[in-house]
Structures are given as structure tokens and as C-alpha cells.
C-alpha positions in Angstrom: -157.9 -110.3 91.3 -159.8 -113.5 90.9 -162.6 -113.5 88.5 -165.2 -112.6 91.0 -163.5 -109.4 91.8 -163.3 -108.7 88.4 -166.9 -107.5 87.3 -167.6 -104.8 90.1 -164.2 -102.7 88.6 -165.8 -103.2 85.1 -169.0 -102.2 85.1 -167.6 -98.9 87.2 -166.1 -97.7 83.4 -169.3 -98.9 82.0 -171.4 -96.6 84.5 -170.2 -93.6 83.8 -170.4 -94.2 79.7 -174.6 -95.1 80.4 -175.3 -91.9 82.6 -173.6 -89.8 79.9 -176.0 -90.6 77.6 -177.6 -88.0 76.2 -181.8 -88.5 74.6 -180.3 -87.0 71.7 -177.7 -89.6 71.6 -180.4 -92.7 71.3 -180.3 -92.7 67.2 -176.7 -92.7 67.3 -174.7 -95.8 65.7 -172.3 -97.9 67.4 -169.8 -100.7 65.8 -172.4 -103.2 66.7 -173.5 -102.3 63.0 -177.0 -103.7 63.2 -177.9 -101.7 66.4 -178.0 -97.7 67.5 -177.6 -96.4 70.8 -181.1 -97.0 71.7 -180.7 -100.3 70.2 -178.0 -101.6 72.2 -179.4 -100.4 75.4 -181.6 -102.3 75.1 -180.0 -105.5 74.3 -178.6 -105.0 78.1 -181.7 -104.6 78.9 -182.3 -107.8 77.8 -179.5 -110.2 78.7 -178.6 -108.3 82.4 -181.1 -109.6 84.0 -181.2 -113.7 82.4 -176.8 -113.1 82.6 -178.0 -112.7 86.5 -180.4 -115.0 86.4 -177.2 -118.0 85.5 -175.0 -116.9 87.9 -178.3 -117.9 90.8 -179.2 -114.2 91.1 -183.3 -114.1 90.8 -184.7 -113.0 87.4 -185.5 -109.7 87.2 -189.3 -109.1 86.2 -190.1 -109.9 81.9 -191.2 -106.0 82.1 -188.4 -104.9 82.9 -186.4 -106.5 79.9 -186.7 -102.8 77.7 -185.0 -100.3 79.9 -183.6 -98.2 76.6 -185.2 -94.6 78.2 -184.7 -95.7 81.9 -180.4 -95.6 82.0 -181.2 -95.6 86.2 -183.3 -99.0 85.4 -180.2 -100.5 83.5 -177.6 -99.5 85.8 -179.9 -101.2 88.0 -179.5 -103.9 86.0 -175.8 -104.5 84.6 -175.2 -103.6 89.1 -177.4 -106.9 90.0 -175.6 -108.5 87.2 -172.0 -107.4 88.5 -173.4 -108.4 92.0 -174.6 -111.7 91.2 -171.0 -113.1 89.1 -168.7 -111.6 92.5 -170.1 -114.7 94.1 -167.3 -116.7 94.1 -170.1 -119.7 94.0 -170.9 -118.8 90.7 -168.1 -119.7 88.4 -168.2 -123.1 89.6 -170.1 -125.7 88.3 -172.8 -125.7 84.9 -175.0 -123.5 84.8 -177.7 -122.3 81.5 -179.0 -118.4 80.4 -182.5 -118.6 80.2 -182.7 -122.3 78.7 -180.8 -124.5 76.3 -177.8 -126.8 77.3 -175.8 -126.0 80.7 -172.3 -124.1 79.6 -169.8 -123.8 81.7 -170.5 -121.3 84.8 -166.5 -119.5 84.3 -167.3 -119.0 80.6 -170.5 -117.5 81.5 -169.4 -114.9 84.1 -166.8 -114.6 81.3 -169.8 -113.3 79.1 -170.8 -111.7 81.4 -167.7 -109.6 81.9 -168.4 -109.5 78.0 -171.6 -107.7 78.5 -170.6 -105.3 80.3 -167.1 -104.4 79.3 -167.5 -104.4 75.7 -170.5 -102.5 74.9 -169.3 -100.5 77.8 -167.3 -99.8 74.6 -169.3 -99.1 71.9 -171.8 -97.2 73.9 -168.4 -94.9 74.7 -167.4 -95.3 70.8 -170.2 -93.8 69.6 -171.0 -91.3 72.2 -167.7 -89.9 71.9 -165.8 -91.0 75.3 -163.1 -92.2 76.5 -163.6 -94.6 79.8 -160.7 -96.4 81.3 -160.7 -100.5 82.6 -158.3 -101.9 85.0 -155.3 -103.6 83.4 -156.8 -106.9 85.1 -160.0 -106.3 83.9 -159.1 -105.8 80.3 -156.3 -108.7 80.3 -159.6 -111.2 82.0 -161.6 -110.1 78.9 -159.2 -110.8 76.5 -158.0 -114.4 78.1 -161.8 -115.1 77.6 -162.7 -112.9 74.3 -160.1 -115.6 73.2 -160.9 -118.6 74.5 -164.5 -118.2 73.3 -164.3 -115.6 70.0 -164.6 -119.2 67.2 -167.9 -120.0 69.6 -168.9 -116.8 69.6 -169.0 -115.9 65.7 -170.6 -119.4 65.7 -173.3 -118.0 67.5 -173.5 -114.7 65.9 -172.7 -113.2 69.1 -169.4 -111.8 67.3 -168.7 -111.0 63.7 -165.8 -111.7 61.9 -162.0 -111.3 63.6 -161.1 -107.9 62.7 -157.3 -107.9 62.4 -155.5 -105.9 64.9 -151.4 -106.3 66.0 -150.0 -108.6 68.4 -148.7 -106.0 69.6 -151.6 -103.7 70.4 -152.9 -102.9 73.0 -155.0 -106.1 75.6 -158.4 -104.1 74.6 -157.4 -103.6 71.2 -156.6 -107.5 70.9 -159.8 -108.2 72.2 -162.0 -106.0 70.5 -160.2 -107.8 67.5 -161.3 -110.7 68.7 -164.5 -109.8 68.7 -165.0 -107.9 65.5 -164.7 -104.8 66.4 -162.2 -102.2 65.2 -160.7 -101.0 67.8 -160.4 -97.2 65.5 -164.1 -97.0 64.9 -165.7 -94.1 64.4 -169.7 -93.2 64.1 -169.0 -91.8 60.0 -166.6 -94.8 59.5 
């Protein structure tokens, strides 16, 4: 698969996790140490329209950016994000994320896939689920996180690298590069 073919398969497992989150789980901790499940849903709700707009998709109205208790709307926003980055043209040239300096569109597309998979994993771990992403999606994610990890740490999108053996699965290595402990549990 080419990069633009990976967003929709990346989204499926994340949407399954999202749709299974109950109201009683919103205040659970997540591997994103400063965010509860509710906070992580808010984060996704804020960034999905911004990242979709970076791919050339019309931006969602600002009123829809806080979707903490509307998983259906958040699922729709994430679907629009995946649809936007499923266009080959979205990956060409440069783009911006709501202003700021232009970045390579391919880098931002990798970030969009990272938002879907990494935060899908965060939500899954927080709520006791075990989604499985396609091997090509995970391999691409690992390459993208490896390529942008230092920048991610500089802008505080990633924490310090968590040591993971080179023999670990690609998802675990991507998680470690992004500052996550692949064995994180709510009690940890």
C-alpha cells in the first residue's frame, strides 16, 4: 500500500475502540500522562479538523472542536481526517496546520496517521481493549515516528524515548520512540 492508502485501514481499529468507550470510562487515566480518556477525546476532536484541513479538506466549524461526549461526531471527524489524507495529492508539497511555517505535506500526513494509531492505542490501553492494526500501517507508523521523534520531543508532542528492544514488534518500537511504555496499564 502507498501512504495515502494507509489512513482508512489505520482508522478501523481506532473507531472500534472509540465506539466502545462508555461514559463511566471518561475519567480513566491514559498513557498520555496529563490526559484522561475525556481529555484525549478532546485532543482528537481538536486536532482531527486541523489535520484534515492541512490535507486540503474544508475545516470543520470551530463549534465542533469540543466533542468529549459525542463519540459519533468524533468518529465522523476522524473519518473526514482519514478521507482527506487518502487523496494522493494531500501528500505532495507543503502544508500548514492552522498557521505557522509550512511543513512537508508527507510529514503532516504521517502525523495524521500517528494521531489515529498512537491515540487509538492510548484509548485502548486506558479502557482495556487490544486492537490490532494492519502490519503495513504499523510499519509505516514506525518509520514515521522514527523519522520525526526528535522533532516530536522538541515540540512536546512526544515524551522522552522509552527503551524498547530492537527485537520488539514494530508497534512497541513506535510507542517507545513516542515516549510510551508499550506495557502501560492504568495502575502503572
